N, C-alpha and C positions, 0 to 999 in steps of 0.2 A: 132545496132541502128536500123536496118531496121526492126528487129522483133518487136522492142518497138513501131515503128511509125506504123506499120500494126495493132498492139494491140490496139493502140490510136485511129486509124481510126473505129476499130470494136466497141469500147467501146462508141465512140462517136455517134454512130448510136442511143443510146438511147435517148440521148437529143432530137437532130432535132425533175308423172306423180304425180304431187302432187296431193292429194286428202284428204278430211276430213274423215279418217277412223276412227271408233270407236273401242275401246277395247270391248272384250267379256268376262266377268268374270275377268276383270283385266290381261288378257293375250293380248299379241300382236297379232294381225292378220298378215298373211304374204300377201302382195302385191308385186307382180311382175311388174317391171316396163314395159311399153308398148312399149318402143322402145329399143335400144342396149346400151343405156346410163347407165354407172356404177353406177350413183347417184341415190340412192333410199333413200326419206326421210321417208320412213314408220315407221322405227323404231323411228326417231327423233320426228314424230307426235305423236307416242305413248307416248313418256317422256313428250312432251308438255302438259302443263296442265293449265287451267285458275286459277287465284289467286285473293282473295279479300284481300286487306291490311286493317289493323285494323283501318284505317282511312276511309276504304269505297270505296278506289279507285280501280277499276277493271283493271286487267292486266293478263299478262300470264308468267309463269316461265317453266322451264324443270327439271323433275325430275332428281337427281343427280345420283343415282344408279337403275340398272334393274339387278336382280340376276337370273343366270342360276337355273335349266333347263326352268322354265315357264316364266322367265324374269318379275316377279312381282316387282312392285316399291318398292323402299327404300330410306328412308332420311339418312343423315349423322348424325349419333347418337351425340346429344349435340350440333350441328351447325346448322342444318336447312335441308329443303328437296329441296330447290332450291338456286341458287346463281348468282349473277351478272357476275362473272366469266364465267358461262357456258353460261348464257341466252345472254350475249353480242356476243359470238360466234355463238349460234344458231341464233340469228338475221342476222348475216352475210351469215349463210348459205341461208336462205330464201331470204335475199335481193339479193343474187348473182344468185339466181336460174332463169335460162332462161324464166320460166313461170311468173316470178314477175310481169312484165308490164301487163299482160293479166288476170291473176289468181287472183280473189278476195280473194280466201282463202289463198293463198300464203301472199298477201298483208296485209290481216287481222292479220294473225300470226305474222308476222314482226312489225305491229303496236303495237300489245299488249306486244310484248317482250321489245320493246323500252319504252312503258309506265311502264313496269317493272323497267327498268334501271333509269328512272327518278325519280321513287318512292324511289329508294334507295339512291338517294343523300343526303348527311348531309348537314346540315346548314353550314358547314364549307367549303363546295365545294367538297371533297373527296366523295367517295361512301362506303357504307357499303355493304356487300358481301352475307351474308346469310338471308334467311326469314324462319322462323319457320311455320309449319302447322296452327297456330292459327291466322296468319295473322300479327304477331308482327316480327319486324325486330331484328335480332341478332346484338346489338350493344355493346356487351362486349367481345366475343371470339375475341383471337388473330388472327384468320383466318377472321375475319369479321369486325374488327374496321374501321372507316373511317379515314385512313391515306394514306400516299403515297407508294401504293403498287399494285400488279398486277391488282386487279379488277377495281381499277380507271383508270388504263391504258387501259383496255379491254372496259371499258364503253366508254371512249374518243374515241376509235378507231371506236366502232359501231357507236355512235352518228355522228361524222364527216363524216364517210362513207355514212352514211344513209341520212344526211340532203340535199344534191341535190336532192336526189330521192324522199324524203318526200316533199319537198318544194311545189310541185303542186299538191299533193294528198291529204293532210291534213295540212292546213295552221295552225290550232291552236296546233296540234302536234310539227309542225316544229319550232314554235315560243317558246315552252318550250325547245326543243332540244337546240335551240340556247342560251337560258339562261343558260342552265345546262352546256353547254360546256364553255360558258364565265366564270362562276363561277369557275369551275374547272382551267381553264387557268390562272385566277386570283391568284388562291391558288398556283399553280405551280410557278407563278411568285414570290411569297412573300416567300414561303418556299425552293426553289429548285434553282431558276436561280441563285442567288447569291452566291451559296456556292462556297468556295474558291477551286481552282484548287490546290489541295495537292495531294501527293503519299505516300504509304507506303510500306515497304518490307513486304512480306509473303513468307516464305520458300524459300528466295531469289528472288522472283519475285515481280518486281514493279508493284503495282496496285494503281488504281485511288481512290480518297475519294469523289469525286463529283456526283457520278453517284447515283440512287436509290438504297438504302441499300449499299452506299458506292461505291463499286465496281460491282454493278449488270448489267452487260450488256446484261443479258437476258430482265429482264424488260426494260432497257433502248431502246431496240430495239422496243418493242411493243409501248412504248411511243413515239418514234421518228415517227413510222408509224401515229399514231393519230394526231401528231402535224403538220407533213406535210399535213395531210387532212385539219386540221383547217387553215392553211396558204394558203391553195387554195383558199379560200373565205374572207380570213383576212390579210390585208397588216401590219402584225406584226414584225417589225425588232427585238424586243427584245426575240420573239419565234424562229425567224429564226437564231439569234445568239446562242441560246440555243440548238437548234438542231445540230449546228456544234459542240458545246461543249460537247452534248452527244456522239456524233459520234467519235470525238477526244477521248473520255474515252474508248470507245469499241476498237478504233484502238490500244491503248496501251496494250489492254489485249490479243493481238494477239501474240502467241508464235510459235517459230519454223518456218521452212520454208521448200521449196520443198525437201530438202535432210536430214532436221533434224527434228526429233520428238519433239514436237506433229503436225509437218507438217502444220503450219500456222492456227492452230485453234484459235477461239476466245474462250478464258476461260470465264466460265458463272459468276463466282464470286470469289473473292480471288484467290486462287490457283487450282480452282476446275473446272471442265468441266461436264456438264451434258447434255444429249440429250433434255430432254424436254424444249419446250420454246426457243431454241436456233436460234433464228429468226435474229441474228446479221449479216450474210452476206446479206440476203434479205433487212435488214434496211438500210445497208450501200449503197447498190446499189439504193434504192430509194433516199438516202441521196445525192448520186453523181448526179442524175439527177435533184433533187431539187436545189441544190446548185451549179450545174454546175461546178462541181469539181471531176475530175476523179481520184484524190487519193483515194477516198472513194471507187469507183467502182475497182480499182485496188487491194485494200486490201481484199474486198469482193470475187474477183475472185481468189486470191491466196489460200483461205480457201476452195473453191469449187474446185479448180485445184488439190490440195493436200492432205487436209485432209479427204474430202468426199470420194476418191477411196480408201484411208486407211481403212476408216470404212468398205465400201463394201468388200474389201479383207479380212477383219478380222471378218466379221459376225456381224457387228455392235457393238456398247457399249451402256451401261448406263450412266456410270460416270466413271471418275478418277480425282485423284488429283496428283499434280506434285511439285517437288521442283527443283530448279536451283542452280547449284553449278558452278562457274565460266561460261563457255559458254555451259554446258551441263544440260539436263534435265534428271531426274529421275522419275519414277513412285513409288508413295507412296502408293496409293490404285488404285484398278481398279476393276469395276463391269460390266459383260456383261448384267445382267438382274437386273430390269425386263425391257424389252423393249415394248414401248408403242407407240400408233398412233401419239401421241403428239411430239415424237422424229422423227417421219419419215416427218411429214407435213412441217416442217421448212425447211428440206434440199431440198424437192420437189420445195418448192415455190423458195428458192434460184436459183436451178439448171434451173427450167424453166423460170426464169427471165434472167439468163446468156444467155440461148437461146433467148430469146426475144431481148435482147440488142446486140447480137453479130450475130446471124442468124447460129452459129456454130452447126452443127449435132450432135457433141460430147455431148452437153450439152443436147439436147433432149434425147438423149439415156440415160444419166445418170440419168435424172428426171425419165424416164420411169423405170429404173433399180431400183432405190429407191422406187419408188411408187409401185413395184412390191412385195415388203415386205407385203402389203395387201393382196395380192392374191398367198401367198405360198413361195415366195422367201425369206424364213427367216429360222433361226436354227431349228424352231420347224415343217417345212415343211408343215404348216397349213394354209388355208385361214383363215386371222385374220378377212376380210371383206366379207358379204356376198351381192352381188348384189340383191338376191332374196327376202331379208327381210330387208336389210339396216342396220344389225346389225354389230358392229365391237366389237370384243372381247377386254377385258380391258387390257391384258397383255401376253406377252410370259415370263413365269417364269423360264423357262429352256428349254434346247433342247427337254424335254419330256413331259413339263408341260405347257399348256396354261390355263390361267384365263379366262374362258367363260362367265363371266358377261359382260355385254353391257351397261354401263352407259352413261352419257351425254357426257363427255369429249372425250372418244374414239369415240364414233360414229360421234360426230360433226367435230372433227379432221380428221377423216377418209373422211367425205363428203366434207369438204373444199379442202382436197388434190386431191380427184378424180374430183371436180368441175374445178380445175387447171389444172389437167391433160387433161380434155377434150375440153380446150380453144385451145390447141397445138396439132392437129393431129399425128405430128410426135412423141409426147411424149406418146400418147396413143398407138401409134405402137410399141413403145419401150418396154411399160409396157406389152403388149401382148407378145412380143417375151421373156421377162425375167420370167413372171409368170410361176409358177409350177402347178397350178391346174385350 
């Protein structure tokens, strides 16, 4: 009982250089940061590109791919050359930069990326994902259509986080952002809020049917974060209730415990777990604070305390699928690779948040240990991120093979991770302790 009280008290605490560098002959220049910061946006600046939509609207995107060894820019064949999913996250990198408030170049990039997001909104309230080089939006591709999917939640997160910052800097842009968010929230209320709370069995595991993609806890986590930001400036009881509904779906997908595989992890979809986008623990911590309900914090901490150490001890994983027979879980499939930045960022955010909410150094240590994956503490023993160039390699494909391309997602996720690391000196100290190179 005493242990439970102590944990409750700890959790309750939570409630109370950028420049305009131009490329030469299509190749990325190397710009070394002027201070000791690990965050170098040079490669992201290189991927950043002005765009003109077929409507004449001027904005900016980020190239999806840059291929080694010269890092020439490449589009996604048949899909487009830039997308809402990446642009929204790139906007967050610039928005969260310590230079944002004083650096007009950083502000300009942020504003242009936000304009891109706005232009990608469909009349139905959702967002399209890909843009072709001719300025036309890809409105037909399965990974681009205007439906309830990742890119709409990414857009929501970026717009709602940016709104309070943009409000006093560009009133016209701010007004358009508010309208776009309101239109998306209206569509969410129409399509998603009223979905019945039902479940089904998948390989012996009970999964929800009321989340995006039915049981998509990964998407739900991003959606929760955007909706909590929305509620910070909107007294919307319908959305507040929906946030709880999403969080309850995530909780239902937690399997195992401290002593039983898969060690309190949140499955991503149906009976599968994948590393990328697995932001559930962080989202539940935010939910716990927002709803002032410690049950969500407790569930999140169970994954951090049990599943993350297991991943560290086993060299990380890319994905696995499980079945349940009686009370026992069995692994159906398991993949160690590809390991990508997008699979590390989510765990660093959760462990850093655990440190913030509890003040316990063990979470700072774990956050730094996880983040050290970028600096050689990985199966390949390779620096996946270079502070000198700002590049992050796209993947570890095996213990002896690294995909040295450096596209938007890997670069952005590395930068978001290291920005979060540098908020907490103890986390950065731990990263330096665990890094290999």
